[in-house]
N, C-alpha and C positions, 0 to 999 in steps of 0.2 A: 587605325591606333586604338579602336573600339575592340579588334580582335586579339590584340596582344595583352591586354588586361587580364583575361580570363586565364590566358596561357601562363602568365607570370604567376597567377594566383594558384594554380594547380601545380607549378613546379616548384614553389617555395617549400611544400611540405617534404620534398624529396632530399632537402638538405639533411634529413634524419638519417638517411642511407649512409652518409659519409660519417657518421657517428653511431656505430651500431649499439655502443653502450646507452646513448640517449633514447634511441628507438626502442631499445628492449626495456628499458626502465619506464617508458611511457606504456608500453603495452602491459606491463606487469600491473602497474598503477590502474589502469583502466579495468583490468580484470581482477581486481584484489577480492571482490566478494566471492567469486568461484574459487580463488586460491584459499580464502579463508574457509570456506565449505568443505573444500577438499581436505584441509589440514585438520579440522574437526572431526571429519568422519574417520580419518586415520587414526586420530588420537583416541578416539572413543572404542574404535574397533580394537585397537592395541590394548586399551585398559580393559575392556569386556573380557578379552581372550586371557590376559594374565590374571585378572581378578576372579572370573567365574568359568573360564574355559568355554565360553560360549561366544558366538558371533553378534556382532552388533548391527551392521549394515546388511547382511545378507539373511537377516531374519525378515520375511515378508510381513509380519506384524508390526515390527519397529518401523519399516518404511511406510505403511499405511498409516500409523499413528503420527508420525512426523508429518506427513503430508496433510493429514486432517487438522493438526495442531496450527500449520501454516496457512490454512485457507482464510479465516477470519482476519488476521493482521494483513494478509496479502491484499485482500479486498479493500481495506481502508487504505493501505500503502499504494495501491494502484491510483487511486484518486488523488492521493497526498503527493505521488510523483509528479503529476500534472503541475500542481500547485508550486511545489518546491522548484521545478524547473522554471517556472515564471517568475522566480524571485520572491514568491509569498511563502504563506505556512497556514494551515488550517487545524486550529486547536479544538474545534468543536465537533470532529468527526466521532469521537469516542461516544458522546451521549445522543448524538444523531442516530447512530447504530443502535443504542438502547431504545430510543424512542421509535424507531422502525421496528424493533423486535416486539415492542409491545403492540404497536399498530398492527402488525402481521399477526399476532396470537388473536387480538380482537376481531379483526376482519374476517379471518378464516373461521372463527367460532360463529359469527353472526351470519356470515354467508352460508355456513353448513346447514342452517336452519331451513333455508329456502331453496338451495340449489344443490347439484350433485357434489360429492366429495372433491372430485378433481378440479373442478370450476371453482370451488370454494378456495382451495389450495391457491390456484392461480390469482384469484381476486385478492387474497391476503398479501401475496408477494408484491402485486402490482401497487396496492395501497400503500404498502410498506416503502416502496421505492418514490413514489408519487409525494407522499406526505415528508420524506427525507428532503425532497427538492425543495421545500418551502424555506427551511433554514438556509439552504444553499443560496436561494434567491436573495434572502436578506442580507447574507454575508457579502454576496456579490454586489449588492447595491450600496452596502455600508463602504465598501472598499474601493469601488470604482466611480461611484456617484460622489459620495461624502467625503471621500479620501482619507478614510479612518485606516491607520495602519493594520495590516492583516492580523498581526500578533493580538492587537486589542480587540478588533472587531471580532475576531472568531472566538477569543477568550470569553467576550461577553456572551456570544451565542452558546458557548459551551454551558453557561449556567442557566440560560433560557431553556435549552433542550433538556438540560438535566431536570429541571423543575417540571417540565410539561410532561416528560415521560413517567416521573414518579407520580404525578397527579393523575395521569391517564392509567397507570397501573394500580393506582390505589395504594401504593407503598408497598406492594408485593409482587410476586411472579403470577404471569397469567398463562395458566396451562392451555395447551392447544388440543381440541379434540377432533382430531383429523388423521384418519389412517395414512393417507397418501402423503400428508406433511411429514409424518414420522418417517414414512420409507424413503422420503426425500433426503431427510437428514441423516438416515442410519443405514440405507439399503445400499447394494452394491451391483455394478455391471460387470460381470465376468471378473470379480473379486476387485474391483476398482470402486471406491466409494462415490456415489453420485455427487456429492459436495466437490470432490476433487475434479471430477470431469468437468462440472460447472465452472469452477474456479480456472481450470486449463483453458476452456473455451473462451471465457471472459477475458484472461489475460491476453491471448492472442489477438482478441478484437481490439483491446486498448493498446496493444503494441502497434497494431495496423494504423490506429487513428493517430498516435503519437508520431511514428515514423513515416507515414506513407500519405497523410492528409494535410491540406493547407492549415486546418486547425493546429495540428502538431507543430509544424514548421513556424507559424506564428508565434506558438507558445515558446519555442526556443529563442526566437528573435527578441521576444519581450523580455525574457529571462537575461539574455545576453547584453542587451542595451534597449531600454525602453524609449529613450529619446530617438535612436536610430530607427527603430520600429515605428515609432509615429511619424517620422519624417518620410519612411517608406509607404505610408497610407494604410497602416494597419489600425483598425477600429479597437484600440486599447481597452475602453470601457466596455464595450459589447463584449470582448473575448474574456474580460476577467469576470464577468457576470456569468458567462456560460462555463467558465472554468470552475468556479465555486459551487454551480448546480451540478456539474458532472462529479465532483468530489463527493458531494452530500449524497447523490444517488448511488455512488459506490458504496458508500456507507450504509445506504439504505438496503442494498441487496445483501450486505454482511449482516444486518440485522435480522433480515428474513430468514436467511440460512442459519443463523444462530438459533431462531425459534424454532427451525425445522430439525436442527440437530438435537435440542434439548427438549423438545415438544412443549416449549414455554417461552414466553417473551418476558424478558427481564430489563428494567430500566438501566441497571448497571451492566448491561452486557459488555459495552465496549469500552468502559472506564479504564481497565488495565491495558487495553490494546492500543490506546492512542500513542503512547510513548513507542510502543513497538512498531507501529506504522511510520514514524517518523524515523525510528533507527533502521528499519528495513531499507528505506529509501537512502540514507546517508550511507550505511554500509553498502549498499548496491552501487555506489559510484556518483550519485547525485551531489551536485554542490550547493551548500546553502546559500551560496551568492547568486544562485540561478544560472540558466543557460546550459546546462549540461545534465545527463542522467538518462537511463533507459528503463523501459518496463522489465526486460529479462534481468538487468542489474537488480531491479527491486525484488524479483523472484529469488534471485540468490541470496538477498538481504534477508527476506523472509524465512528463507531455509535455514540459513545460518542461525536465526534466532530459535526456530522450532527445534534445530538439532541440539543447541545448547540447553533449551528448557527440557526436551525429553531425554536428552542424553546424560544429563547429571542425576536425573530421577532414576534412568536405567542402572547406572553403576553405583547407585545407593549413595549419593552424595546429597547433602543438606540442599533443599531447593532454593534457599536463600543465596546461595553462591551463584544462581543464574544470573542475578541482577549485576552483581560485580563483574561477570564475564560478559554480558551483553554490554555493560558500560565500558569496559576496557576495549572492547572491538570498535564501538562507536568513536572512542577517543583516538584510536590507531586510525581509523578510516579518515577522520577528519584531519589528522596530521598528514596523512598521505596525500589527501586533496591539497592541502595547503602547499606541501612540498612539490606537488605535480604544478600547481599553478605558478609557483616562484621558477621551477624549472623551465616551464614553457614561456616564461616571460610575461604571463598574464597579470593584470593590475591586481594589486592587494589593498585592501582597505585595513590599515593598521588599527 
């Protein structure tokens, strides 16, 4: 009898093959981020050719600019993906990134006095990631031990990290005096920006952790049904603590790379990127109810936002329209997610 249950479980999804329309719609909904991205690229390409007689997507400079635009929000969104899949949210990431950028600038400058330039750069990045982990630990303890709702706990940490970043920066930007740091943020390897290479490697690693490790599978289980996950023996408290530390350290890496790109640390570095990180995750197909989402979907979501932001500037449209465009894409994504959940018979919270 034990052997028949798994068989029945695997046979059930095959019912979709009897209804091609149902299966096709489900696939379209799951890949909506990439469809949005393709549609945007086609739209801007046609717009560019009709208005200026020039290509949009086949211009190497445009492709590089879009990729660089996407790096910072993608790093924040990668950590945010783990949190949202678990059924939570992290509103502190923007100013954790700013705090990390300031720490990276100060640490690199101070280390450069006593050690070689490359080591000073590495120490600055390491210090930024470690310091960023501290708010993550506090978030995790507040949520897992004291049972404070993630929205409230991380919103409080938003203010704490914001104040700490501005105090550490003295209310201004902190310039970085390190040639290797500047090269990391603005150099290229065979025409590909170092920032894009680092982000690509990081994304692949995070994808592996989410999809192929026990930590990632536990994350999906907690987001889908926390009570069932607890009965299955998953350490919910320990997992949530590690989850928010991971999310904060992703923001820490984003802050360090921000400081490298602009050769300066700024407390407000991640302030405009917080909502972009949530938007990228939602556009990428993750459900705010938890239990679903992928890193590669988040990549598509971050690229959608970057294409909108850069594309509207490229075709000479007022940049304020980007907020409307991104907002509409988010609303459409959430509506599709809701329709998909109803279509598949998932439980809805009205």
